[in-house]
VEXDREN-2710 file (C-alpha; in Angstrom, 1 decimal):
% VEXDREN-2710
k/r/px/py/pz
1/MET/11.6/40.4/-1.1
2/ALA/8.7/38.2/0.0
3/TRP/7.8/35.1/-1.9
4/GLN/5.1/35.6/-4.5
5/VAL/3.4/33.4/-7.1
6/GLU/3.1/35.2/-10.4
7/LYS/0.4/34.7/-13.0
8/ILE/1.5/34.4/-16.6
9/SER/-0.1/36.8/-18.9
10/GLN/-1.8/35.3/-22.0
11/THR/-1.7/38.5/-23.9
12/GLY/0.8/38.6/-26.8
13/ALA/2.7/41.6/-27.9
14/ARG/2.4/43.2/-31.4
15/PRO/5.4/42.6/-33.7
16/VAL/7.9/45.4/-33.5
17/ILE/11.2/46.3/-34.9
18/MET/13.9/47.2/-32.5
19/LYS/17.6/48.1/-32.9
20/ASN/18.5/46.1/-29.8
21/PHE/15.7/43.8/-28.5
22/LEU/18.0/42.0/-26.0
23/TYR/18.1/45.0/-23.7
24/SER/14.7/46.6/-24.4
25/LYS/12.1/47.2/-21.7
26/ALA/9.4/45.2/-23.5
27/PRO/7.4/42.8/-21.4
28/ALA/9.4/39.7/-20.2
29/ILE/6.4/37.4/-20.2
30/GLY/4.5/36.7/-23.4
31/ALA/5.9/36.1/-26.9
32/LEU/7.7/39.1/-28.5
33/PHE/8.0/38.5/-32.3
34/VAL/10.7/40.6/-34.0
35/PHE/10.5/40.9/-37.7
36/LEU/13.8/42.0/-39.1
37/SER/12.8/42.8/-42.7
38/SER/14.9/45.8/-43.5
39/LEU/18.3/45.1/-42.0
40/SER/21.4/46.5/-43.7
41/ILE/23.9/43.7/-43.1
42/GLY/27.5/44.8/-43.4
43/LEU/30.0/42.4/-44.9
44/GLN/33.0/43.5/-43.0
45/ALA/34.8/41.0/-40.7
46/GLN/33.3/40.6/-37.3
47/THR/34.8/39.5/-34.0
48/VAL/32.8/36.3/-33.2
49/GLN/32.7/35.2/-29.6
50/SER/32.4/31.4/-30.2
51/SER/33.7/28.9/-32.7
52/MET/32.4/29.2/-36.2
53/VAL/34.4/26.2/-37.6
54/ASP/31.4/24.0/-38.0
55/ASP/28.8/26.6/-38.8
56/THR/26.2/25.7/-41.4
57/PRO/25.1/28.5/-43.8
58/GLU/21.9/28.9/-41.7
59/VAL/23.9/29.3/-38.4
60/ALA/26.4/31.7/-40.1
61/ALA/23.5/33.8/-41.3
62/ILE/21.9/33.9/-37.9
63/ARG/25.2/34.9/-36.3
64/GLU/25.8/37.7/-38.8
65/VAL/22.4/39.3/-38.2
66/LEU/22.8/39.3/-34.5
67/VAL/26.4/40.5/-34.5
68/ASN/25.5/43.3/-36.8
69/THR/22.4/44.4/-35.0
70/GLN/22.8/43.6/-31.3
71/ASN/25.6/45.7/-29.8
72/GLY/27.8/43.8/-27.4
73/ILE/26.1/40.4/-27.9
74/VAL/28.2/37.4/-26.8
75/ILE/27.0/34.3/-28.7
76/GLN/27.8/31.1/-26.9
77/SER/26.2/28.7/-29.4
78/VAL/23.6/28.4/-32.2
79/VAL/22.0/25.0/-32.2
80/PRO/18.8/23.4/-33.8
81/SER/15.8/23.6/-31.4
82/PRO/13.2/20.8/-31.0
83/VAL/11.1/22.7/-33.6
84/GLU/12.0/22.0/-37.2
85/GLY/13.4/25.1/-38.9
86/LEU/14.0/27.0/-35.7
87/TYR/17.4/27.5/-34.1
88/GLU/18.2/28.3/-30.4
89/VAL/20.8/31.0/-29.9
90/ARG/22.4/30.9/-26.5
91/ILE/23.9/34.1/-25.3
92/GLN/25.9/35.3/-22.3
93/ASN/23.9/37.2/-19.7
94/GLY/20.7/37.3/-21.6
95/PRO/17.6/35.4/-22.7
96/ALA/17.6/32.7/-25.3
97/ILE/16.7/33.8/-28.8
98/TYR/15.0/31.5/-31.3
99/ALA/15.7/32.2/-35.0
100/SER/14.2/31.0/-38.2
101/ALA/16.6/29.2/-40.5
102/ASP/16.5/32.1/-43.0
103/ALA/17.6/34.5/-40.3
104/GLN/14.6/36.7/-40.9
105/PHE/12.5/36.1/-37.8
106/PHE/13.8/36.2/-34.2
107/ILE/11.9/35.3/-31.0
108/PRO/13.5/36.3/-27.7
109/GLY/12.3/34.2/-24.7
110/ASP/11.6/30.6/-23.7
111/LEU/10.3/27.7/-25.8
112/TYR/7.5/25.6/-24.2
113/GLN/6.7/22.0/-25.1
114/ALA/3.2/20.5/-24.6
115/THR/3.3/17.3/-22.6
116/GLN/0.7/15.1/-20.8
117/ASN/1.5/17.0/-17.6
118/GLY/1.2/20.5/-19.1
119/LEU/3.6/22.9/-20.7
120/VAL/7.3/22.4/-20.0
121/ASN/9.6/25.4/-20.2
122/LEU/12.6/24.0/-22.1
123/GLY/14.6/27.2/-21.6
124/GLU/14.2/27.1/-17.9
125/SER/15.1/23.4/-17.9
126/ARG/18.4/24.2/-19.7
127/ARG/19.1/27.0/-17.2
128/ASN/18.5/24.6/-14.3
129/GLU/21.2/22.3/-15.8
130/MET/23.6/25.2/-16.2
131/ARG/23.1/26.4/-12.6
132/LEU/23.8/22.9/-11.3
133/GLU/27.0/22.6/-13.3
134/ARG/28.2/26.0/-12.1
135/LEU/27.3/25.3/-8.5
136/ALA/29.0/21.9/-8.6
137/ALA/32.3/23.6/-9.6
138/ILE/32.3/25.8/-6.4
139/ASP/34.4/24.5/-3.5
140/GLU/32.1/24.4/-0.4
141/ALA/35.0/26.0/1.5
142/ASP/34.1/29.2/-0.3
143/MET/30.5/29.0/1.0
144/ILE/29.1/29.8/4.4
145/ILE/27.3/26.6/5.4
146/PHE/24.8/26.0/8.2
147/PRO/24.4/22.2/8.2
148/ALA/21.3/20.2/8.9
149/GLU/20.8/18.7/12.3
150/GLY/20.9/14.9/12.2
151/GLU/20.0/13.3/8.8
152/GLU/20.4/15.7/5.9
153/LYS/17.2/15.7/3.9
154/ALA/17.7/18.6/1.6
155/VAL/20.3/21.2/0.6
156/LEU/19.4/24.8/-0.4
157/THR/21.8/27.2/-1.9
158/VAL/21.0/30.9/-1.1
159/PHE/22.4/34.1/-2.6
160/THR/22.4/36.5/0.3
161/ASP/23.2/40.0/1.4
162/VAL/24.0/40.9/5.0
163/ASP/22.1/44.2/4.7
164/CYS/18.9/42.5/3.4
165/GLN/15.8/42.6/5.5
166/TYR/14.3/39.3/4.2
167/CYS/17.7/37.6/4.3
168/ARG/17.8/38.5/8.0
169/GLN/14.3/37.0/8.4
170/LEU/15.4/33.8/6.7
171/HIS/18.5/33.6/8.8
172/SER/16.6/34.1/12.0
173/GLU/14.8/30.9/11.3
174/MET/18.0/28.9/10.7
175/PRO/17.6/26.7/13.9
176/GLU/14.2/25.6/12.7
177/ILE/15.4/25.1/9.1
178/ASN/18.3/22.9/10.3
179/GLU/16.0/21.0/12.6
180/TYR/14.0/20.0/9.5
181/GLY/17.1/18.4/8.1
182/ILE/17.8/21.2/5.6
183/THR/21.3/22.4/5.0
184/ILE/21.7/26.1/3.9
185/ARG/24.7/27.0/1.7
186/TYR/25.2/30.8/1.5
187/LEU/26.7/32.6/-1.5
188/ALA/27.6/36.2/-1.5
189/PHE/25.4/38.7/-3.5
190/PRO/25.8/42.3/-2.3
191/ARG/22.8/43.8/-4.0
192/SER/24.4/47.3/-4.3
193/GLY/27.4/46.0/-6.2
194/LEU/31.1/45.8/-5.6
195/ASP/31.8/49.4/-4.7
196/GLN/29.3/50.1/-2.0
197/VAL/29.0/49.8/1.8
198/THR/27.7/46.2/1.8
199/TYR/30.5/44.7/-0.2
200/PRO/33.3/45.4/2.4
201/LYS/31.0/43.8/5.1
202/MET/30.6/40.7/3.0
203/VAL/34.3/40.5/2.3
204/SER/35.0/40.9/6.1
205/THR/32.5/38.1/6.8
206/TRP/33.9/35.7/4.2
207/CYS/37.5/36.4/5.5
208/ALA/36.6/35.8/9.1
209/GLU/38.1/32.9/11.0
210/GLN/34.7/32.0/12.4
211/ARG/32.6/32.8/9.4
212/ASN/29.3/31.4/10.6
213/VAL/29.5/33.4/13.8
214/ILE/30.5/36.6/12.0
215/PHE/27.8/36.1/9.4
216/THR/25.1/35.9/12.0
217/THR/26.5/39.0/13.7
218/ALA/26.6/41.0/10.5
219/ILE/23.2/40.0/9.3
220/ARG/21.7/41.0/12.6
221/GLY/22.9/44.5/11.9
222/ALA/25.8/44.5/14.5
223/GLN/29.2/45.9/13.7
224/ILE/31.9/43.5/12.7
225/ALA/35.7/44.0/12.5
226/PRO/37.0/44.9/9.0
227/ASN/38.9/42.1/7.4
228/ASP/40.4/41.4/4.0
229/CYS/41.8/38.3/2.2
230/ASP/41.7/36.5/-1.1
231/ASN/37.9/35.9/-1.2
232/PRO/35.2/34.7/-3.5
233/VAL/32.6/37.5/-2.9
234/ALA/33.1/39.3/-6.3
235/GLU/33.1/36.0/-8.2
236/GLN/29.9/34.8/-6.5
237/TYR/28.2/38.1/-7.1
238/GLN/29.1/37.8/-10.8
239/MET/27.8/34.2/-10.9
240/GLY/24.5/35.4/-9.3
241/ARG/24.1/38.0/-12.1
242/GLU/24.7/35.4/-14.7
243/PHE/22.1/33.2/-13.0
244/GLY/19.6/36.1/-13.3
245/VAL/19.6/37.0/-9.6
246/THR/18.3/40.5/-9.1
247/GLY/17.5/40.5/-5.3
248/THR/18.0/38.6/-2.2
249/PRO/17.5/36.1/-0.8
250/THR/17.4/34.0/-4.0
251/LEU/17.0/30.3/-3.4
252/VAL/18.5/27.6/-5.7
253/PHE/17.1/24.2/-5.2
254/GLU/18.7/20.8/-5.8
255/ASP/17.3/20.5/-9.3
256/GLY/18.8/23.9/-10.3
257/SER/15.5/25.7/-10.2
258/MET/15.6/29.2/-8.7
259/VAL/13.0/31.2/-6.7
260/PRO/13.5/34.8/-5.6
261/GLY/12.4/35.9/-2.1
262/TYR/11.9/34.8/1.4
263/ILE/9.8/31.7/2.2
264/PRO/8.5/31.0/5.7
265/VAL/10.3/28.0/7.3
266/ASP/7.3/25.7/7.5
267/ASP/6.3/26.4/3.8
268/LEU/9.9/26.0/2.8
269/ALA/10.2/22.6/4.6
270/ALA/6.9/21.4/3.1
271/PHE/8.1/22.4/-0.4
272/LEU/11.5/20.7/0.0
273/LEU/10.6/17.7/1.9
274/GLY/7.0/16.9/0.9
275/ASP/5.9/13.8/2.8
276/GLN/9.4/12.9/4.2
END
């Protein structure tokens, strides 16, 4: 996937009623307002995925609506948002949802705040923090690292796939990347999943004694010896999915922000290093 700059559509969507708006194919950019005016809420006991000990009546009502209408939803928390009367629902493997205090209006998507410097995406800021926390918990021994030459000026974490064309292009520029003082930390993300041909290659790579050498060999398309061990490939793949990774390479910067796609080395260095 090549690097692209996307333009945000300013066209809003009409209000619609959906049985399951979390997994609909509605546009991902632009506000989608969902009016739940005719819900039949069951009163039977529900299995709730996060603690309800301190739930206020408003939070309890929001939970009840979502649990009864959104099959398989895993609610992590329901907390007041910066907007009075609006609650943020944080869910596992899905977009944030904003809910009115009376549990009648739901807005899936991100909340933006106007500042002197423009609009700030509060949802993405929270996701950046989450990514940094998750990445900090990974032992670097479970990554494949190509360190900077000389003084380290930046660290870039990359979800990669040894059968990915643009991952191959990125890796071919590793000497130049490292010369700029940039360290690359690879995490495994076999795009085809955990039961296809790429997954065993990545397991063999992560299990190799000389992982950097074997990774370079594999990503160039050459054959590598099969290998197996206790490895982090599946765990890293799952983490990537939770981060929202859908293709490779996907770059995670030191502030937790994430950009999909290949970026040419000189552009990458300019973005990471600025005037350094």
